[in-house]
C-alpha positions in Angstrom: -7.4 11.2 20.7 -6.2 7.5 21.5 -3.2 6.5 23.5 -2.5 4.5 20.0 1.0 4.7 19.9 1.4 3.1 23.5 -1.4 0.4 22.1 0.2 0.0 19.1 3.7 -1.0 20.3 2.0 -4.1 22.6 0.4 -5.5 19.4 3.1 -7.3 17.2 1.8 -7.6 13.1 1.7 -11.1 13.7 -0.5 -11.2 16.7 -2.7 -8.6 15.2 -3.2 -10.8 12.0 -3.2 -14.1 14.1 -6.7 -15.3 13.7 -7.9 -13.8 10.6 -9.2 -16.8 8.7 -12.0 -17.3 11.2 -13.5 -13.8 11.3 -17.0 -14.1 11.1 -18.8 -13.4 8.0 -19.1 -9.5 6.8 -22.3 -8.2 6.1 -22.9 -8.2 2.5 -21.9 -4.8 1.1 -24.7 -1.9 -0.2 -24.3 -1.5 -3.8 -22.0 1.0 -4.9 -23.0 4.1 -6.2 -21.1 6.0 -9.3 -18.5 8.6 -7.4 -19.9 12.0 -8.2 -18.6 13.8 -10.9 -16.0 16.8 -10.8 -18.5 19.2 -11.5 -21.1 17.7 -9.1 -18.4 17.1 -6.0 -17.3 20.8 -6.7 -20.9 21.6 -5.9 -21.5 19.5 -3.5 -18.3 18.3 -1.6 -18.5 15.5 1.5 -21.3 16.8 3.8 -23.9 17.8 0.9 -23.5 13.9 0.0 -24.2 13.1 3.6 -27.0 15.6 3.8 -28.6 13.8 1.2 -28.8 10.7 3.4 -29.8 12.8 6.4 -26.5 12.6 7.6 -23.7 15.0 8.4 -19.7 15.3 7.6 -17.0 16.9 9.4 -13.4 17.0 10.3 -11.1 18.0 13.1 -8.9 21.1 12.6 -5.8 21.9 14.6 -5.1 25.5 15.6 -2.1 26.1 13.7 -3.6 25.4 10.7 -6.7 27.3 11.4 -4.2 30.3 12.0 -1.7 29.6 9.3 -2.5 27.7 6.1 -5.3 29.7 4.3 -5.5 27.2 1.6 -6.3 24.5 3.9 -8.9 26.3 5.6 -10.5 27.5 2.1 -11.2 24.0 1.3 -12.6 23.2 4.8 -16.3 24.7 4.0 -16.5 23.1 0.5 -16.0 19.5 1.9 -17.4 19.9 5.8 -20.5 20.7 7.6 -19.1 20.2 11.2 -16.0 20.9 12.7 -14.1 19.8 16.4 -10.9 21.6 17.5 -8.1 18.9 17.9 -7.0 20.9 21.1 -8.7 23.9 21.9 -11.8 22.9 24.2 -9.6 20.8 26.1 -8.6 21.8 29.9 -4.8 22.2 29.0 -6.0 25.1 26.4 -8.9 26.5 28.2 -7.0 26.4 32.1 -3.9 27.2 31.9 -4.3 28.4 36.1 -6.7 27.6 38.2 -8.6 31.0 38.3 -8.1 31.4 34.5 -10.6 30.4 31.5 -8.9 31.6 28.7 -11.3 31.0 25.8 -9.4 32.7 22.7 -8.1 29.7 20.9 -11.8 28.0 20.5 -13.5 31.6 20.3 -10.7 31.4 16.8 -12.6 28.2 15.6 -16.1 29.4 16.3 -15.6 32.8 14.6 -14.5 30.3 11.2 -17.2 28.5 11.7 -19.5 31.1 12.4 -18.9 33.2 9.1 -18.9 29.7 7.1 -22.1 28.7 8.7 -20.5 25.6 9.9 -21.5 23.4 13.2 -19.2 23.1 16.2 -18.8 20.1 18.4 -16.9 20.6 21.9 -13.8 17.9 22.5 -13.6 17.4 25.6 -15.0 18.2 28.9 -13.5 14.8 30.4 -10.3 13.5 29.8 -7.1 11.7 30.8 -4.6 13.4 29.0 -4.5 17.1 28.2 -4.9 18.1 32.0 -2.7 21.2 33.2 -0.5 20.2 35.5 -2.4 22.6 38.7 -4.9 20.3 37.9 -3.1 17.2 38.2 -1.4 18.2 41.5 -4.7 19.7 43.1 -7.2 17.1 42.2 -8.1 15.4 45.6 -11.4 13.3 46.7 -12.7 16.0 48.6 -12.4 18.6 46.2 -12.7 16.9 42.5 -16.6 17.4 42.2 -16.4 21.2 42.7 -13.7 21.6 40.4 -15.4 19.3 37.6 -18.8 20.8 38.4 -17.4 24.6 37.9 -15.2 23.5 35.0 -18.2 22.2 33.1 -20.9 24.7 34.3 -18.3 27.5 33.1 -17.1 26.3 30.1 -20.5 24.5 28.6 -22.4 28.0 30.0 -19.7 30.2 27.8 -20.7 27.8 24.8 -24.4 27.7 25.4 -26.4 27.3 22.2 -23.7 27.6 20.0 -22.5 24.0 20.3 -24.1 21.0 18.4 -22.6 18.2 20.6 -20.2 18.0 23.7 -17.9 14.9 24.3 -18.6 15.0 27.6 -16.3 12.2 28.5 -13.4 11.2 26.1 -11.6 7.6 26.8 -12.7 6.7 30.0 -12.7 2.9 29.2 -9.8 0.6 30.3 -10.7 -2.6 31.4 -7.0 -3.7 32.1 -6.8 -1.3 34.9 -9.7 -3.2 36.8 -11.9 -0.8 38.0 -15.3 -1.3 38.4 -17.5 -0.7 34.7 -14.3 -1.0 33.1 -13.1 2.4 33.8 -9.7 4.0 33.1 -7.5 5.1 36.2 -7.9 8.6 35.2 -7.2 11.7 37.7 -11.7 11.9 38.1 -11.8 8.0 38.9 -9.0 7.8 41.4 -10.6 11.0 43.5 -14.6 10.1 43.1 -14.9 6.5 41.2 -17.7 6.1 38.4 -19.4 8.9 39.7 -17.7 11.2 37.8 -19.3 10.2 34.7 -22.6 11.1 36.8 -21.6 14.4 37.5 -20.1 15.2 34.0 -23.2 14.7 32.3 -25.4 15.8 34.6 -23.7 19.4 34.6 -23.1 19.7 30.8 -27.1 18.6 30.5 -27.9 21.4 32.9 -25.0 24.0 31.3 -26.6 23.3 27.8 -29.5 21.1 27.5 -29.5 21.2 24.2 -26.0 20.0 22.9 -26.0 16.3 22.5 -23.8 15.0 25.5 -21.6 12.3 24.0 -19.1 9.6 25.6 -16.5 8.9 23.0 -13.9 6.3 23.0 -11.4 4.4 20.5 -10.6 0.7 20.6 -14.2 -0.4 19.3 -13.2 -1.3 15.7 -11.6 -4.6 15.3 -12.2 -8.4 15.7 -9.2 -8.7 18.3 -9.7 -9.6 21.5 -8.9 -6.3 22.9 -11.6 -4.7 21.4 -14.2 -7.0 21.8 -13.6 -6.6 25.8 -13.7 -2.9 25.2 -17.1 -3.3 23.4 -18.7 -5.2 26.2 -17.2 -2.7 28.6 -18.7 0.2 26.3 -22.1 -1.6 26.1 -22.1 -2.4 30.5 -21.4 1.5 31.1 -24.2 2.2 28.9 -26.3 0.1 30.4 -25.4 1.4 33.8 -25.9 5.1 32.4 -29.1 4.7 31.1 -30.7 2.7 33.5 -30.2 5.2 36.5 -31.3 8.3 33.9 -27.8 9.6 33.8 -27.9 12.1 30.2 -26.0 10.5 28.3 -27.2 10.6 24.4 -24.7 9.4 22.3 -21.9 7.1 21.4 -18.7 8.7 19.9 -16.8 5.9 18.2 -13.4 7.4 17.3 -12.4 5.1 14.4 -8.5 5.2 13.8 -8.2 2.3 11.6 -5.4 0.3 10.5 -5.1 -0.6 6.5 -2.7 -3.1 7.1 -5.1 -5.3 9.3 -7.7 -7.9 8.2 -9.8 -8.2 11.2 -12.3 -5.5 10.4 -15.5 -7.8 11.1 -18.6 -5.9 9.9 -21.5 -8.1 11.2 -19.7 -7.6 14.6 -19.6 -4.2 13.9 -23.3 -3.9 13.1 -24.2 -5.6 15.8 -22.4 -3.2 18.2 -24.5 -0.3 16.7 -27.7 -2.2 16.9 -26.9 -3.1 20.7 -26.2 0.7 21.3 -29.3 2.0 19.3 -31.3 -0.4 21.6 -30.8 1.5 24.4 -31.8 4.9 22.5 -28.4 6.3 22.2 -27.4 7.7 18.8 -23.8 7.1 17.4 -21.4 9.2 15.8 -18.2 8.6 13.7 -15.5 11.1 15.5 -12.3 10.8 14.4 -11.7 8.9 11.5 -8.3 8.4 9.6 -6.6 5.0 8.6 -2.9 4.7 9.1 -1.2 3.1 6.2 2.3 2.1 8.0 2.1 -1.6 7.6 1.8 -1.2 3.8 4.5 -1.1 0.8 5.9 2.5 -0.3 3.9 2.9 -3.3 1.2 5.5 -3.1 -1.4 3.7 -5.4 -1.4 0.7 -3.4 -1.7 2.6 -0.2 -4.7 5.0 -1.4 -6.5 1.9 -2.7 -6.2 0.0 0.8 -7.2 2.8 2.9 -10.1 3.8 0.4 -11.1 -0.3 1.0 -11.1 -0.7 4.2 -12.6 2.6 5.1 -15.3 1.8 2.7 -15.8 -1.5 4.0 -15.9 0.2 8.0 -18.3 2.9 6.7 -21.0 0.3 4.8 -21.1 -1.4 8.1 -21.5 1.8 10.3 -23.6 3.6 8.4 -26.5 0.3 7.9 -27.4 1.6 11.3 -29.9 4.8 11.0 -28.7 5.9 14.4 -25.2 6.6 12.9 -25.5 10.5 12.6 -22.6 11.3 10.4 -19.1 11.0 10.2 -16.2 13.4 11.2 -12.6 12.5 9.8 -9.6 13.4 12.3 -8.2 16.1 9.7 -9.1 16.6 6.2 -5.9 16.7 4.4 -2.5 14.7 4.7 -0.8 18.1 5.3 -1.8 17.8 8.8 -1.9 14.2 10.6 -0.6 13.2 14.2 -0.3 9.6 12.9 3.0 11.1 11.3 4.6 11.6 15.1 2.7 8.9 16.9 3.0 5.9 13.9 5.2 6.9 12.1 6.2 4.6 8.9 9.4 2.7 9.2 10.4 4.4 5.9 9.9 7.8 7.2 7.3 8.6 4.4 4.4 10.6 5.2 1.3 8.7 5.6 -1.9 9.4 4.2 -4.8 9.0 6.1 -7.4 11.3 5.2 -9.8 12.5 2.5 -7.5 14.9 0.9 -3.7 14.8 0.1 -0.8 17.4 0.8 -2.3 19.3 -2.3 -5.5 18.9 -1.5 -6.8 17.0 -4.3 -9.6 14.1 -3.7 -8.1 10.7 -3.1 -9.8 7.7 -3.4 -10.8 7.9 0.0 -12.7 10.4 -0.2 -14.5 8.7 -3.3 -15.9 5.8 -1.1 -16.5 8.1 1.8 -19.2 9.5 -0.7 -20.1 6.3 -1.9 -20.7 4.7 1.6 -22.7 7.9 2.0 -25.0 7.5 -1.1 -25.1 3.6 0.0 -26.7 4.6 3.5 -30.0 4.2 4.3 -32.0 7.4 4.6 -31.6 8.8 8.0 -35.0 10.5 9.8 
């Protein structure tokens, strides 16, 4: 997940809304498909609606939900064809001590997925957050590469042929730090420079050649100057990696969206996807949710705004056949990080996901299904 709490605090509503009138004209939306009937929806779910266009739908699962909320987990295989753990594959969970690899939390999700015949993606091998203290204290320019290589070889090797994707590098861009290629001042950047990406992707490719290798980031969605800069940095980084045959294969676009702003420029989004695809790379929407903390309290108003914002975003993104599918960061409003990190001023729980707290499908659910139905067929 992103540093969105810190980022949001830097942007006042007035600053965020400034310039909306000058946004580029949107891509003409595809005709809206009729929403699925209740019987159709119950039989198929979002993943089956996605599959009809050659795409996929999945969601993130919190370990506490997995262990303690059977009603939530019962709904997951009805809707999703792919899962990703919010935390279980990150360094802090996998490596409590330098000499110890603890795969039990990740294997709990793997066991559920295997029983339900669901695909799983790994998230994430390199991140500037969720690192154990021992790692932060230990890493130096002299030992960073062997530590990183050993972790990736061991972890990716452990799950070899069982995961469909790896987020090899997560949130590595932060142009404000002033580094070459716009890279963030993470422990790996400080110790190794940009070469940490080469090592990470190469070790992952060696350990599991079949898993799709992704670079995943946020802040790539809107017409703000900050997002424009980051999109440019991503394209520059991808050009550098692909020109040197570093084995990156896909870009994960997190899509933590905000229904309270207007700068969703469909033309720029479509162009960004086209630029990525021109390098021979695939694209995934990996962490979609839509916060409503700028909207009025009325549930119907919030739900309609979230649904409309999500549909506009997905129409632009799914118009490119290289966008393989969509994962939401959770399935139900019962569990969302937004209530902790970006709460509403009125303390009402947010409604950012396809299902509400009672596991009932919301307007956002319908519009995700409609966006899949209107998308071109994937190869």
